[in-house]
Biotite code that builds the C-alpha atoms (Angstrom):
import biotite.structure as struc

atoms = struc.array([
    struc.Atom([70.543, -137.471, -54.888], chain_id="A", res_id=1, res_name="MET", atom_name="CA", element="C"),
    struc.Atom([68.336, -137.955, -57.540], chain_id="A", res_id=2, res_name="ASN", atom_name="CA", element="C"),
    struc.Atom([66.500, -135.488, -59.720], chain_id="A", res_id=3, res_name="LEU", atom_name="CA", element="C"),
    struc.Atom([63.269, -135.136, -57.944], chain_id="A", res_id=4, res_name="ALA", atom_name="CA", element="C"),
    struc.Atom([65.294, -134.033, -54.804], chain_id="A", res_id=5, res_name="GLY", atom_name="CA", element="C"),
    struc.Atom([67.480, -132.199, -56.643], chain_id="A", res_id=6, res_name="ALA", atom_name="CA", element="C"),
    struc.Atom([64.723, -130.031, -58.364], chain_id="A", res_id=7, res_name="THR", atom_name="CA", element="C"),
    struc.Atom([62.642, -129.424, -54.920], chain_id="A", res_id=8, res_name="ASN", atom_name="CA", element="C"),
    struc.Atom([65.659, -127.343, -53.668], chain_id="A", res_id=9, res_name="LEU", atom_name="CA", element="C"),
    struc.Atom([64.922, -124.925, -56.320], chain_id="A", res_id=10, res_name="LEU", atom_name="CA", element="C"),
    struc.Atom([61.878, -123.230, -55.608], chain_id="A", res_id=11, res_name="GLY", atom_name="CA", element="C"),
    struc.Atom([60.524, -120.512, -58.759], chain_id="A", res_id=12, res_name="ALA", atom_name="CA", element="C"),
    struc.Atom([63.197, -122.429, -60.955], chain_id="A", res_id=13, res_name="GLN", atom_name="CA", element="C"),
    struc.Atom([62.408, -125.634, -60.573], chain_id="A", res_id=14, res_name="ALA", atom_name="CA", element="C"),
    struc.Atom([60.508, -126.102, -63.554], chain_id="A", res_id=15, res_name="ARG", atom_name="CA", element="C"),
    struc.Atom([63.208, -125.079, -65.757], chain_id="A", res_id=16, res_name="TYR", atom_name="CA", element="C"),
    struc.Atom([65.522, -127.597, -64.424], chain_id="A", res_id=17, res_name="PHE", atom_name="CA", element="C"),
    struc.Atom([62.727, -130.446, -64.637], chain_id="A", res_id=18, res_name="SER", atom_name="CA", element="C"),
    struc.Atom([62.059, -129.446, -68.437], chain_id="A", res_id=19, res_name="ASP", atom_name="CA", element="C"),
    struc.Atom([64.981, -129.545, -69.890], chain_id="A", res_id=20, res_name="VAL", atom_name="CA", element="C"),
    struc.Atom([65.844, -133.180, -68.091], chain_id="A", res_id=21, res_name="TYR", atom_name="CA", element="C"),
    struc.Atom([62.879, -134.628, -69.233], chain_id="A", res_id=22, res_name="LYS", atom_name="CA", element="C"),
    struc.Atom([62.946, -133.556, -73.067], chain_id="A", res_id=23, res_name="LEU", atom_name="CA", element="C"),
    struc.Atom([66.433, -135.491, -72.746], chain_id="A", res_id=24, res_name="TYR", atom_name="CA", element="C"),
    struc.Atom([64.130, -138.757, -71.369], chain_id="A", res_id=25, res_name="GLU", atom_name="CA", element="C"),
    struc.Atom([66.075, -138.511, -67.726], chain_id="A", res_id=26, res_name="PHE", atom_name="CA", element="C"),
    struc.Atom([63.759, -139.426, -65.177], chain_id="A", res_id=27, res_name="LYS", atom_name="CA", element="C"),
    struc.Atom([62.774, -138.086, -61.533], chain_id="A", res_id=28, res_name="ASP", atom_name="CA", element="C"),
    struc.Atom([64.239, -141.064, -60.147], chain_id="A", res_id=29, res_name="ASP", atom_name="CA", element="C"),
    struc.Atom([67.399, -141.040, -61.888], chain_id="A", res_id=30, res_name="GLN", atom_name="CA", element="C"),
    struc.Atom([70.582, -139.523, -60.091], chain_id="A", res_id=31, res_name="LEU", atom_name="CA", element="C"),
    struc.Atom([71.806, -135.853, -60.611], chain_id="A", res_id=32, res_name="LEU", atom_name="CA", element="C"),
    struc.Atom([75.335, -136.764, -60.917], chain_id="A", res_id=33, res_name="LYS", atom_name="CA", element="C"),
    struc.Atom([74.486, -138.877, -64.144], chain_id="A", res_id=34, res_name="ASP", atom_name="CA", element="C"),
    struc.Atom([72.436, -135.950, -65.644], chain_id="A", res_id=35, res_name="TYR", atom_name="CA", element="C"),
    struc.Atom([75.868, -133.107, -64.081], chain_id="A", res_id=36, res_name="LEU", atom_name="CA", element="C"),
    struc.Atom([77.895, -136.206, -66.130], chain_id="A", res_id=37, res_name="ASP", atom_name="CA", element="C"),
    struc.Atom([75.326, -136.010, -69.475], chain_id="A", res_id=38, res_name="PHE", atom_name="CA", element="C"),
    struc.Atom([75.948, -132.235, -69.222], chain_id="A", res_id=39, res_name="ILE", atom_name="CA", element="C"),
    struc.Atom([79.874, -132.182, -68.667], chain_id="A", res_id=40, res_name="THR", atom_name="CA", element="C"),
    struc.Atom([80.386, -134.308, -71.739], chain_id="A", res_id=41, res_name="HIS", atom_name="CA", element="C"),
    struc.Atom([77.830, -133.243, -74.188], chain_id="A", res_id=42, res_name="GLU", atom_name="CA", element="C"),
    struc.Atom([77.590, -128.744, -72.828], chain_id="A", res_id=43, res_name="PRO", atom_name="CA", element="C"),
    struc.Atom([77.333, -127.658, -76.517], chain_id="A", res_id=44, res_name="VAL", atom_name="CA", element="C"),
    struc.Atom([74.492, -130.242, -77.298], chain_id="A", res_id=45, res_name="GLU", atom_name="CA", element="C"),
    struc.Atom([72.534, -130.129, -73.765], chain_id="A", res_id=46, res_name="TRP", atom_name="CA", element="C"),
    struc.Atom([71.903, -126.481, -74.298], chain_id="A", res_id=47, res_name="MET", atom_name="CA", element="C"),
    struc.Atom([71.187, -126.560, -77.553], chain_id="A", res_id=48, res_name="LYS", atom_name="CA", element="C"),
    struc.Atom([68.581, -128.830, -76.724], chain_id="A", res_id=49, res_name="GLY", atom_name="CA", element="C"),
    struc.Atom([66.638, -126.524, -74.424], chain_id="A", res_id=50, res_name="PHE", atom_name="CA", element="C"),
    struc.Atom([62.820, -125.418, -74.816], chain_id="A", res_id=51, res_name="PRO", atom_name="CA", element="C"),
    struc.Atom([63.061, -124.186, -78.282], chain_id="A", res_id=52, res_name="ALA", atom_name="CA", element="C"),
    struc.Atom([60.232, -121.164, -77.135], chain_id="A", res_id=53, res_name="LYS", atom_name="CA", element="C"),
    struc.Atom([63.694, -119.919, -75.475], chain_id="A", res_id=54, res_name="LEU", atom_name="CA", element="C"),
    struc.Atom([65.083, -117.574, -78.024], chain_id="A", res_id=55, res_name="THR", atom_name="CA", element="C"),
    struc.Atom([65.878, -114.216, -76.371], chain_id="A", res_id=56, res_name="GLN", atom_name="CA", element="C"),
    struc.Atom([69.177, -114.346, -74.236], chain_id="A", res_id=57, res_name="LYS", atom_name="CA", element="C"),
    struc.Atom([67.139, -113.402, -71.132], chain_id="A", res_id=58, res_name="GLY", atom_name="CA", element="C"),
    struc.Atom([64.535, -116.890, -71.516], chain_id="A", res_id=59, res_name="SER", atom_name="CA", element="C"),
    struc.Atom([67.502, -118.242, -72.936], chain_id="A", res_id=60, res_name="PHE", atom_name="CA", element="C"),
    struc.Atom([69.452, -118.169, -70.052], chain_id="A", res_id=61, res_name="SER", atom_name="CA", element="C"),
    struc.Atom([66.583, -119.609, -67.542], chain_id="A", res_id=62, res_name="ARG", atom_name="CA", element="C"),
    struc.Atom([68.060, -123.057, -67.560], chain_id="A", res_id=63, res_name="PRO", atom_name="CA", element="C"),
    struc.Atom([71.263, -122.562, -67.409], chain_id="A", res_id=64, res_name="LYS", atom_name="CA", element="C"),
    struc.Atom([70.452, -120.294, -63.787], chain_id="A", res_id=65, res_name="ALA", atom_name="CA", element="C"),
    struc.Atom([68.768, -123.220, -62.620], chain_id="A", res_id=66, res_name="ALA", atom_name="CA", element="C"),
    struc.Atom([71.826, -125.247, -63.068], chain_id="A", res_id=67, res_name="VAL", atom_name="CA", element="C"),
    struc.Atom([73.886, -122.685, -61.778], chain_id="A", res_id=68, res_name="ILE", atom_name="CA", element="C"),
    struc.Atom([71.883, -122.198, -58.455], chain_id="A", res_id=69, res_name="LYS", atom_name="CA", element="C"),
    struc.Atom([71.525, -125.976, -57.866], chain_id="A", res_id=70, res_name="LEU", atom_name="CA", element="C"),
    struc.Atom([75.570, -126.654, -58.452], chain_id="A", res_id=71, res_name="LEU", atom_name="CA", element="C"),
    struc.Atom([75.809, -123.988, -55.276], chain_id="A", res_id=72, res_name="LYS", atom_name="CA", element="C"),
    struc.Atom([73.443, -125.191, -53.251], chain_id="A", res_id=73, res_name="HIS", atom_name="CA", element="C"),
    struc.Atom([75.293, -126.595, -50.459], chain_id="A", res_id=74, res_name="ALA", atom_name="CA", element="C"),
    struc.Atom([73.314, -129.770, -49.845], chain_id="A", res_id=75, res_name="ASP", atom_name="CA", element="C"),
    struc.Atom([73.913, -130.509, -53.560], chain_id="A", res_id=76, res_name="VAL", atom_name="CA", element="C"),
    struc.Atom([78.391, -129.470, -53.149], chain_id="A", res_id=77, res_name="ILE", atom_name="CA", element="C"),
    struc.Atom([77.792, -131.612, -49.816], chain_id="A", res_id=78, res_name="GLU", atom_name="CA", element="C"),
    struc.Atom([76.607, -134.706, -51.651], chain_id="A", res_id=79, res_name="VAL", atom_name="CA", element="C"),
    struc.Atom([78.725, -134.453, -55.166], chain_id="A", res_id=80, res_name="LEU", atom_name="CA", element="C"),
    struc.Atom([81.604, -132.910, -53.699], chain_id="A", res_id=81, res_name="GLY", atom_name="CA", element="C"),
    struc.Atom([83.077, -129.165, -53.768], chain_id="A", res_id=82, res_name="GLU", atom_name="CA", element="C"),
    struc.Atom([85.832, -130.434, -56.310], chain_id="A", res_id=83, res_name="THR", atom_name="CA", element="C"),
    struc.Atom([83.275, -131.726, -58.609], chain_id="A", res_id=84, res_name="TYR", atom_name="CA", element="C"),
    struc.Atom([80.185, -129.197, -58.320], chain_id="A", res_id=85, res_name="THR", atom_name="CA", element="C"),
    struc.Atom([82.804, -126.601, -59.211], chain_id="A", res_id=86, res_name="GLN", atom_name="CA", element="C"),
    struc.Atom([84.319, -128.469, -62.096], chain_id="A", res_id=87, res_name="SER", atom_name="CA", element="C"),
    struc.Atom([80.785, -128.769, -63.488], chain_id="A", res_id=88, res_name="VAL", atom_name="CA", element="C"),
    struc.Atom([80.050, -125.264, -62.770], chain_id="A", res_id=89, res_name="TYR", atom_name="CA", element="C"),
    struc.Atom([83.162, -123.963, -64.985], chain_id="A", res_id=90, res_name="ASP", atom_name="CA", element="C"),
    struc.Atom([81.728, -126.132, -67.978], chain_id="A", res_id=91, res_name="ILE", atom_name="CA", element="C"),
    struc.Atom([78.308, -125.161, -67.925], chain_id="A", res_id=92, res_name="VAL", atom_name="CA", element="C"),
    struc.Atom([78.901, -120.862, -67.647], chain_id="A", res_id=93, res_name="TRP", atom_name="CA", element="C"),
    struc.Atom([81.976, -121.625, -69.954], chain_id="A", res_id=94, res_name="ASN", atom_name="CA", element="C"),
    struc.Atom([79.898, -123.199, -72.271], chain_id="A", res_id=95, res_name="THR", atom_name="CA", element="C"),
    struc.Atom([77.368, -120.397, -72.165], chain_id="A", res_id=96, res_name="PHE", atom_name="CA", element="C"),
    struc.Atom([79.294, -117.762, -72.232], chain_id="A", res_id=97, res_name="LYS", atom_name="CA", element="C"),
    struc.Atom([81.117, -118.617, -75.689], chain_id="A", res_id=98, res_name="LYS", atom_name="CA", element="C"),
    struc.Atom([78.399, -120.615, -77.579], chain_id="A", res_id=99, res_name="HIS", atom_name="CA", element="C"),
    struc.Atom([75.012, -118.790, -75.899], chain_id="A", res_id=100, res_name="VAL", atom_name="CA", element="C"),
    struc.Atom([75.098, -115.726, -79.143], chain_id="A", res_id=101, res_name="ASP", atom_name="CA", element="C"),
    struc.Atom([75.513, -118.918, -81.679], chain_id="A", res_id=102, res_name="THR", atom_name="CA", element="C"),
    struc.Atom([73.167, -120.687, -80.663], chain_id="A", res_id=103, res_name="ILE", atom_name="CA", element="C"),
    struc.Atom([70.411, -118.026, -80.261], chain_id="A", res_id=104, res_name="LEU", atom_name="CA", element="C"),
    struc.Atom([71.314, -116.946, -83.823], chain_id="A", res_id=105, res_name="ALA", atom_name="CA", element="C"),
    struc.Atom([70.803, -120.061, -85.280], chain_id="A", res_id=106, res_name="THR", atom_name="CA", element="C"),
    struc.Atom([67.278, -120.300, -83.135], chain_id="A", res_id=107, res_name="ARG", atom_name="CA", element="C"),
    struc.Atom([66.076, -117.089, -84.468], chain_id="A", res_id=108, res_name="GLN", atom_name="CA", element="C"),
    struc.Atom([67.470, -117.845, -87.510], chain_id="A", res_id=109, res_name="HIS", atom_name="CA", element="C"),
    struc.Atom([65.032, -121.232, -87.873], chain_id="A", res_id=110, res_name="SER", atom_name="CA", element="C"),
    struc.Atom([62.782, -119.207, -86.816], chain_id="A", res_id=111, res_name="LEU", atom_name="CA", element="C"),
    struc.Atom([62.542, -116.677, -89.326], chain_id="A", res_id=112, res_name="ALA", atom_name="CA", element="C"),
    struc.Atom([62.705, -119.505, -91.815], chain_id="A", res_id=113, res_name="ALA", atom_name="CA", element="C"),
    struc.Atom([59.882, -121.504, -90.875], chain_id="A", res_id=114, res_name="ASP", atom_name="CA", element="C"),
    struc.Atom([57.892, -118.451, -90.664], chain_id="A", res_id=115, res_name="GLN", atom_name="CA", element="C"),
    struc.Atom([58.639, -117.272, -94.348], chain_id="A", res_id=116, res_name="PHE", atom_name="CA", element="C"),
    struc.Atom([58.446, -121.111, -95.221], chain_id="A", res_id=117, res_name="GLY", atom_name="CA", element="C"),
    struc.Atom([54.840, -120.658, -94.084], chain_id="A", res_id=118, res_name="GLU", atom_name="CA", element="C"),
    struc.Atom([54.138, -117.577, -95.939], chain_id="A", res_id=119, res_name="GLN", atom_name="CA", element="C"),
    struc.Atom([55.788, -119.506, -99.878], chain_id="A", res_id=120, res_name="ASP", atom_name="CA", element="C"),
    struc.Atom([53.866, -122.275, -99.165], chain_id="A", res_id=121, res_name="SER", atom_name="CA", element="C"),
    struc.Atom([50.597, -120.739, -98.739], chain_id="A", res_id=122, res_name="GLN", atom_name="CA", element="C"),
    struc.Atom([51.478, -118.442, -101.843], chain_id="A", res_id=123, res_name="SER", atom_name="CA", element="C"),
    struc.Atom([51.281, -119.295, -105.706], chain_id="A", res_id=124, res_name="SER", atom_name="CA", element="C"),
    struc.Atom([54.347, -116.723, -106.431], chain_id="A", res_id=125, res_name="GLU", atom_name="CA", element="C"),
    struc.Atom([57.866, -118.485, -106.482], chain_id="A", res_id=126, res_name="PRO", atom_name="CA", element="C"),
    struc.Atom([60.092, -117.564, -103.288], chain_id="A", res_id=127, res_name="ALA", atom_name="CA", element="C"),
    struc.Atom([62.500, -114.761, -103.752], chain_id="A", res_id=128, res_name="PRO", atom_name="CA", element="C"),
    struc.Atom([66.283, -116.154, -104.780], chain_id="A", res_id=129, res_name="PRO", atom_name="CA", element="C"),
    struc.Atom([68.934, -116.050, -101.650], chain_id="A", res_id=130, res_name="ASN", atom_name="CA", element="C"),
    struc.Atom([71.341, -112.790, -101.793], chain_id="A", res_id=131, res_name="LEU", atom_name="CA", element="C"),
    struc.Atom([74.637, -113.055, -101.990], chain_id="A", res_id=132, res_name="LEU", atom_name="CA", element="C"),
    struc.Atom([76.414, -110.174, -100.057], chain_id="A", res_id=133, res_name="ILE", atom_name="CA", element="C"),
    struc.Atom([79.878, -108.951, -101.172], chain_id="A", res_id=134, res_name="THR", atom_name="CA", element="C"),
    struc.Atom([80.196, -105.460, -100.311], chain_id="A", res_id=135, res_name="GLU", atom_name="CA", element="C"),
    struc.Atom([80.422, -103.905, -96.865], chain_id="A", res_id=136, res_name="ASP", atom_name="CA", element="C"),
    struc.Atom([77.705, -101.131, -95.372], chain_id="A", res_id=137, res_name="VAL", atom_name="CA", element="C"),
    struc.Atom([80.162, -98.400, -95.247], chain_id="A", res_id=138, res_name="GLU", atom_name="CA", element="C"),
    struc.Atom([81.144, -99.019, -98.917], chain_id="A", res_id=139, res_name="SER", atom_name="CA", element="C"),
    struc.Atom([77.044, -99.143, -100.172], chain_id="A", res_id=140, res_name="ILE", atom_name="CA", element="C"),
    struc.Atom([76.789, -96.126, -97.705], chain_id="A", res_id=141, res_name="GLN", atom_name="CA", element="C"),
    struc.Atom([78.797, -94.149, -99.763], chain_id="A", res_id=142, res_name="SER", atom_name="CA", element="C"),
    struc.Atom([78.786, -95.497, -103.019], chain_id="A", res_id=143, res_name="THR", atom_name="CA", element="C"),
    struc.Atom([75.033, -95.036, -103.854], chain_id="A", res_id=144, res_name="HIS", atom_name="CA", element="C"),
    struc.Atom([72.779, -92.524, -103.733], chain_id="A", res_id=145, res_name="SER", atom_name="CA", element="C"),
    struc.Atom([69.207, -91.703, -104.942], chain_id="A", res_id=146, res_name="VAL", atom_name="CA", element="C"),
    struc.Atom([67.728, -88.864, -106.738], chain_id="A", res_id=147, res_name="ARG", atom_name="CA", element="C"),
    struc.Atom([63.888, -88.841, -107.169], chain_id="A", res_id=148, res_name="ALA", atom_name="CA", element="C"),
    struc.Atom([62.673, -88.125, -110.926], chain_id="A", res_id=149, res_name="PRO", atom_name="CA", element="C"),
    struc.Atom([61.026, -83.853, -111.297], chain_id="A", res_id=150, res_name="LYS", atom_name="CA", element="C"),
    struc.Atom([58.025, -85.820, -112.813], chain_id="A", res_id=151, res_name="ARG", atom_name="CA", element="C"),
    struc.Atom([57.070, -87.318, -108.742], chain_id="A", res_id=152, res_name="LEU", atom_name="CA", element="C"),
    struc.Atom([58.474, -84.771, -106.555], chain_id="A", res_id=153, res_name="ALA", atom_name="CA", element="C"),
    struc.Atom([55.912, -85.314, -104.028], chain_id="A", res_id=154, res_name="PRO", atom_name="CA", element="C"),
    struc.Atom([57.002, -88.707, -103.490], chain_id="A", res_id=155, res_name="VAL", atom_name="CA", element="C"),
    struc.Atom([60.074, -88.251, -100.566], chain_id="A", res_id=156, res_name="ASN", atom_name="CA", element="C"),
    struc.Atom([62.229, -91.130, -102.104], chain_id="A", res_id=157, res_name="TRP", atom_name="CA", element="C"),
    struc.Atom([65.071, -89.593, -99.692], chain_id="A", res_id=158, res_name="GLU", atom_name="CA", element="C"),
    struc.Atom([63.009, -90.740, -96.477], chain_id="A", res_id=159, res_name="LYS", atom_name="CA", element="C"),
    struc.Atom([62.110, -94.327, -98.445], chain_id="A", res_id=160, res_name="LYS", atom_name="CA", element="C"),
    struc.Atom([65.986, -95.012, -99.329], chain_id="A", res_id=161, res_name="TYR", atom_name="CA", element="C"),
    struc.Atom([67.025, -93.922, -95.990], chain_id="A", res_id=162, res_name="ARG", atom_name="CA", element="C"),
    struc.Atom([64.574, -96.794, -94.404], chain_id="A", res_id=163, res_name="ILE", atom_name="CA", element="C"),
    struc.Atom([65.335, -99.152, -96.802], chain_id="A", res_id=164, res_name="LEU", atom_name="CA", element="C"),
    struc.Atom([69.728, -98.488, -96.234], chain_id="A", res_id=165, res_name="GLU", atom_name="CA", element="C"),
    struc.Atom([68.695, -98.962, -92.478], chain_id="A", res_id=166, res_name="GLU", atom_name="CA", element="C"),
    struc.Atom([66.873, -101.759, -93.145], chain_id="A", res_id=167, res_name="ALA", atom_name="CA", element="C"),
    struc.Atom([70.028, -102.971, -95.325], chain_id="A", res_id=168, res_name="TYR", atom_name="CA", element="C"),
    struc.Atom([72.142, -102.177, -92.324], chain_id="A", res_id=169, res_name="ILE", atom_name="CA", element="C"),
    struc.Atom([69.981, -104.496, -89.671], chain_id="A", res_id=170, res_name="GLN", atom_name="CA", element="C"),
    struc.Atom([70.627, -106.917, -91.935], chain_id="A", res_id=171, res_name="LEU", atom_name="CA", element="C"),
    struc.Atom([74.128, -107.460, -92.509], chain_id="A", res_id=172, res_name="VAL", atom_name="CA", element="C"),
    struc.Atom([74.647, -106.499, -88.831], chain_id="A", res_id=173, res_name="LYS", atom_name="CA", element="C"),
    struc.Atom([71.666, -107.755, -86.827], chain_id="A", res_id=174, res_name="GLU", atom_name="CA", element="C"),
    struc.Atom([69.844, -110.104, -89.540], chain_id="A", res_id=175, res_name="GLY", atom_name="CA", element="C"),
    struc.Atom([66.160, -110.456, -90.721], chain_id="A", res_id=176, res_name="VAL", atom_name="CA", element="C"),
    struc.Atom([64.235, -109.761, -87.432], chain_id="A", res_id=177, res_name="ASN", atom_name="CA", element="C"),
    struc.Atom([65.856, -106.723, -86.935], chain_id="A", res_id=178, res_name="ALA", atom_name="CA", element="C"),
    struc.Atom([65.279, -105.520, -90.563], chain_id="A", res_id=179, res_name="SER", atom_name="CA", element="C"),
    struc.Atom([62.010, -106.797, -91.191], chain_id="A", res_id=180, res_name="ALA", atom_name="CA", element="C"),
    struc.Atom([61.223, -104.671, -87.629], chain_id="A", res_id=181, res_name="LEU", atom_name="CA", element="C"),
    struc.Atom([62.253, -101.528, -88.934], chain_id="A", res_id=182, res_name="THR", atom_name="CA", element="C"),
    struc.Atom([60.122, -102.112, -92.116], chain_id="A", res_id=183, res_name="LEU", atom_name="CA", element="C"),
    struc.Atom([57.318, -102.709, -90.458], chain_id="A", res_id=184, res_name="LEU", atom_name="CA", element="C"),
    struc.Atom([57.595, -99.740, -88.303], chain_id="A", res_id=185, res_name="SER", atom_name="CA", element="C"),
    struc.Atom([58.306, -97.533, -91.252], chain_id="A", res_id=186, res_name="ALA", atom_name="CA", element="C"),
    struc.Atom([55.305, -99.089, -92.934], chain_id="A", res_id=187, res_name="LEU", atom_name="CA", element="C"),
    struc.Atom([53.031, -98.512, -89.850], chain_id="A", res_id=188, res_name="SER", atom_name="CA", element="C"),
    struc.Atom([54.403, -94.405, -89.416], chain_id="A", res_id=189, res_name="SER", atom_name="CA", element="C"),
    struc.Atom([53.399, -93.959, -93.369], chain_id="A", res_id=190, res_name="ALA", atom_name="CA", element="C"),
])
């Protein structure tokens, strides 16, 4: 069975399957087994090569789901054998479960860095220094408080502090994107 024939078995998921094997320069007339051997030998690298636009878990899982569906298809099992297809299935599934969060975090970090890099190149201001976070979130929450100076009483410093505190916690726990969304949300509601 060649890759074009395998693609025809997938219906709506065919695009995710063919897009990825073409990224790795496999041709439609090459054997499905050759491609599956490639996947089993380098499953993490295969997943890292998914299209760059797939940065969320739902969309990122689509190429993997297409391969899983293919491995469960009766025609593929008949051609490649149940033992082989189950082995590939296990490798793909276990690799996805073990590495998906790390791969996505790297992608999202790269995307954020690219976006910040574009801003820095357009600005004449120097880039902010990288921060080394040495305290955990709980110690920061318990040891730091902000009180507004009496002469600036109309400004709600406590509210501003809480927004920054929430953004910092999200930065530590969830990353730059979640933190930035918190700050943007606070600015739009102000």
